[in-house]
N, C-alpha and C positions, 0 to 999 in steps of 0.2 A: 850290821845289815846285809841282807841278800841283794847282789843286783841283778833284774833278770836279764837274762841272754838276749841277744839282739840276733835276728835273722835279717841279712843282707840281699836285697834283689839285684843281681848281677854278680858277673865273675870275671867281669876284666880288670883293667890297672885301677881306672876310680875305685872299685869294689874292694879290692885290694888295700890300697891306700886307706882306705874307708876303714876297713876292719885293722890295720895296723893301729890307725890313730886310736879308735877304742880301746883297743888290747893295752895300747901302750898309758893310757888312763884308766887301767882297772876295770873296764867295761868288757863281762865275757860275750864273745861271739858266738851264736850257736851252731849258724850254717850259711852257705851262699845257697841262694836259691833263683835259679833261672826256669824261664820259660818253654825252653824246649829239652832236648836231651844235654845233659851236662857234658861240659869239655874234658873233665876228668872228676874221680870219684871224689879225688880231694885237690885243694887247691891251698897252699901256704897250711899244710897240716888242719885246715879246717874240712869238713863235708860239704860237698857240692850236689846239689840234687835239683830234680825240678819241682816248682811250687806246688804245693797241695793246699785245699780249703782248711785242710786243719792244722797247716803251719801258721796261717793267721791267727788262730787262738793260742797257739802254745808257745810263741813270745814276739815280742814288738817288729813291725816289718819296716825296714829303712831302706829306700830305695836309692841305689847306687849307681845308676845307668846312665851312660854318656855317649849314646850312641844317634849318631847322624847319618848312619848308613841307611839306604833306601829300602834295605830286607830286616830290619829290626822288628823285632816282634813284641809288640803289648799287648796282643789279643788275649791273654793268658788273664792280666791283670783285668781285663774289662769283663771277662766272664767271671772271675770271681767279686765283680763288683765294689773294686776299689775306689 
């Protein structure tokens, strides 16, 4: 049985913990996706890139953002009609 890889929206500690938990359960993670410029091209050996509309068709998207800061930007999710 082939298991579809998962995109994770977020690149902070919560997103990284989710990726590790998924991988520990044998679920592949495709990439970390963020709304702005990626903090790094790779995080924990996984690609990190800006969310694009085609990412939504390529793999399931799990949202793992735990930001309570006033400058957190979820505008791209709204633009993509999530």
